[in-house]
Structures are given as C-alpha cells and as structure tokens.
LOFIDREN-888526 format. One record per residue: x, y, z of N, C-alpha, C in turn; residue in three letters. Coordinates in steps of 0.1 Angstrom, whole numbers, plus 5000, padded with zeros to 4 digits. Example, Ala and Ser with C-alpha at 12.3 -4.5 7.8 and 13.67 -1.06 7.14 Angstrom:
residues 2
513249435078512349555078513249675078Ala512849785071513749895071512950005079Ser
end
This chain:
residues 157
498551634969498351514975499651444979Met499651374990500751284994500251154992Gln501151044990500850914990501750845001Ile501150765009501950695020501650535017Lys502650455018502450315018502850265032Leu502050195039502450135052502449975050Leu503449925057503649775056504049735070Ala503549615073504049545085505349465082Ile506449485091507549415089508549445079Gly509849445081510849485072510949375061Lys511649445050511949365037513349295040Thr513149155040514449075044515349055032Asp514749055019515549025007516249155003Asn517649155003518249284999518049314984Pro517949214975517749244961516449314960Gln515349264967514049324966514049454971Leu514849474982514849624988515449714978Gln516549674970517049754961516149804949Leu515249714945514149724935513149844942Leu512749804954511949894961512350034961Ile513650044964514350174967514450244953Asp514750174941514850224929513450284924Asp512450224927511050264923510450374932Tyr510950374944510550474953511150614950Gln512450604946513150724941512550764927Lys512150684919511550734906510250804908Arg509350734919508050794922508150934927Leu509350954935509451094941509551204930Gly509751174918509851274907508351334905Phe507351244908505951284905505151324916Tyr505351264927504551304940505251284952Ile504951344963505451324975504951184981Lys506051094983505750964986506450914999Phe505750845007506450795019506250635020Glu507250565023507050425026507550395040Phe506550355048506850335062506550205066Glu507650135074507550005078507050015093Ile505949935096505649905110506349785115Ile507149795125507949675128507049555133Pro507549445129506849305133506649315148Asp505549255152505249235166506349145173Leu506649175185507449095192506648985199Lys507248865199506548745205505248715198Lys505248735186503948705177503448565178Ala504548475180504248335181503448295192Lys503248375202502548355215501048405213Asn500848485202499448535200498648455191Leu497348445193496448395182496348485170Ser495848435159495648505147494948645149Glu493848635157493048735160493748845168Glu494548795179495348885186496348965179Gln496948885169497948955161497349055152Gln496349025146495549115138495149245145Lys494649225157494249325166495349425169Gln496549365174497849445177498349525165Lys498349445154498849515142497849625138Glu496749605139495649705135495849835144Gly496049815156496249925166497450015161Glu498549945156499650015151499450085138Leu498550015130498250085118497350215120Ile496450195128495450315131496350425137Leu497350395144498050505151498850585141Ala499050535130499850605120498950705111Lys497650695113496850775105496450905111Leu496051005103495451125108493851115103Ser493151195110491651195107491351225092Asn492151295085491951335071492351235062Thr493151135065493751045056492650955049Asp492750925037492050825029492750695030Ile492150595037492850475038492350365029Leu493250315021493050195011493850085015Ile493149965017493749835022494149755009Leu495249715008495649594998495049465004Leu494049414997493249305003492849214992Asp492949084994492648994984491149004978Glu490349054987488949074982488649214978Asn489649284976489349424971489149434956Gly488849554950488649574936489949564929Lys489849504917490949494908490949584897Gln492049644894492249754883493249714873Tyr493049744861494349744853495049864854Asp496249884849497149994852496550124848Ser495850134836495250254832494050294841Val493350194845492150234855492750264868Ala493850214872494450254885494950394883Phe495550434873495950574871494850664872Ser493650634866492450714867491950724881Glu492050614888491650604903492550704911Tyr493750704908494650814915494450954911Leu494150964899493751104894492551154901Gln491551064902490351104908490551144922Lys491451084929491751104944492451244944His493551264934494151394934493251514931Met492351494923491251594919490451624931Asn490251524940489351544951489851644962Ser491051674962491651764971492151704984Gly492151574985492551504997494051535000Ile494351535013495751575017496651445015Lys496151335020497051215020496251095017Gln496651005008496150875005497050775010Leu496550685018497450585025496950445021Val497950375015497750235011498450155023Phe497750045027498349945036498449815032Val499649755035499849605033499949555047Ile498849465050498749415064499749295067Gly499549245078500449135082500048995076Gly500548885081500248755074498748715075Pro498048765084496648725087495548825082Tyr496048935076495149035072494949145082Gly493849205082493549325090492449295101Phe492549375111491549375122490249425117Ser489149395123487849465120487949605122Gln488749665132488749805134489449875121Asp490349815116491149875103490149855092Val489249745090488449745079487249835081Tyr486949875093485849975096486350105092His487650135094488250265092488450295077Lys488650185069489050195055488150265047Ala488550325037487750405027487650305013Asn488450195013488350125002489350005003Gly489249914993490249794994490549774978Lys491849734976492249704963492949574963Ile492849494953493549374951494449384940Ser495749354940496649364929496449234919Leu496049124925495849014917494948914924Ser494348814916493748704923494848604929Lys496148604923497148524929497548564942Met498248474950498848514962500248534961Thr500648654967502148694966502548714980Phe503948704982504448734995504148884999Ser504048915011503749055015504949145011His506249085011507449155006507349184992Gln506849104983506849124971505749224967Met504649224974503549314972504049464973Ile505049474981505549624984506149674970Arg506949584964507549624951506449644940Leu505549544940504549564930503649684932Phe503349724944502549844947503349964943Met504549984947505350104943505550104928Ile505749994921505949994908504650044900Glu503549994906502250034899501850194901Gln502350224913501950374916503050454905Leu504250414904505150474895504450464880Tyr504050344876503450324864502250424861Arg501450434872500250504871500650664867Ala501650714874502050854873502650874858Phe503450764853503850774838502650774828Thr501650694831500450684822499850834823Ile499650884835498951034836499851124829Leu501151114828501851214820502151174806Arg501551064801501751024788503350984785Asn503950934795505350894792505450754787Glu506550724781506650584774506750464782Pro506850474796507050354804506050254802Tyr504750304800503650204799503350194784His503250064779502950054765501450014766His500650084758499150054756498849974745Arg
end
C-alpha cells in the first residue's frame, strides 16, 4: 500500500517545512509516502466560497485514480487516538488497497463532489488549527502509527 497526502497551497513557514520534511523522510522507512501540494487558486479573491470549493474540488479529484481510497481531514470526521489510528491504517493495509489518500482541503473545506467521492472523514482534533500545521500533525501521526505497529519506542503507552 502507498499513502498520499494532498494539500491545497504551499507551506509558507520555512521552520514548519523543515519539520514536515523530517517526518516525511522518517515515514519513508516504513511505507511508500507521497506529499503532494495542489497550488493555490489564482485570483481566488474574485471567487465566492462555493466557487473556490468547487474549483479546488476539481483539482483534488483530478489527482485521484479510481482505485484510491479517499479520506478527508474534516472537522466533522471521526477522531482516533494514536493507537486506534495505527489500527485503522493496519486494517487498510490488510485490505489490499493500492493507495490511501488523505486530503487537507482549502480554507472553506471541500466541495460536495469531493464529499461524495470520499470513503471517510477523519478529524485530528476538535480544536481548529491552520491548514499548514495540520500537514505536520498528519505526517507525524502517520509516522507515529507505524512506530506503534512495529512496537518501536517513539510512542509511549
């Protein structure tokens, strides 16, 4: 199985990008992982929220194949602790899927088309975080999940 993380817009903070790069490198020891940025929309200020979600949704859907399992990072998604999330990943790996795709949407969330295509939704917290910080949190949680699955000492139970 391969894991892909899609996100709208680049990471502006260089310190945050260094941490993302570090965890992305670590994660590569466990699984084939790809972090792909979908560029911000040009002239987004001229678009309504709904138009922006629709255009971003088209870009997200264009990055998927028919066999991908799509999981949205959404404030209304299911919450897991780190051990349960590692079990969630293990279940997907055992199912024989080719690629699991997590998506961090734009500032207004996802279009209805993206919600319709999604196979599930996950929330990392009830708190609100910047979309740029969620990238780091998600990659770190993926790394943590694989260390849990391998009984490595990174995660303390």
